[in-house]
Phi, psi and omega in degrees: 000333173284349178273321179276347173223082194296347178278002176273125180277308186213151172222150186212135174259119191232136180281169187291340182264019171089016184259131175294124178270308187201145173200164179226087189243147166298157181298324181296353180253127181279115179309311184301317186289326177297318185293322183286320170299317186299314181294320179302312183292319182293321180298313180293322178294328175295318177297314177308304178303322177288306175307325183262011168074035180252012178076198180295135180291133177247320186212155170237133186231120170247126179242128176245169178299342179247013177138203191233160171232116183245128176245127176238137178290148172231080189072207178265347185250005187209165174213141183253115179257139177225140173253122195233144180296167178300320187265018179298147175273096192297323177299315170303318183288318172302321172293321170300316183293315179301312179307304191295322175301313182299316179293314181299318186297330173289334176278324187262358174267000000 
């Protein structure tokens, strides 16, 4: 994924309970911390989506002044998290995340 979308800085596959399954993270980021936060955000996003009648959650998008955090569901038991540069082309990155999520779902189920 990082080769097809060079604006992705880091990517991690995380279980729904907050454990890292696989990742490609820079050394300065703590994998366990990223995993725990991603799982918490996905859980909160799912609750918000259901409570507000928006259906099942597919993605969470967070924008900061230095870039984005994108979370995509991988079935019911995992989430794919990506850290993206501020100038990232989000359309292409979401496309790559969705493709990767479909491929990963076949592997982890």
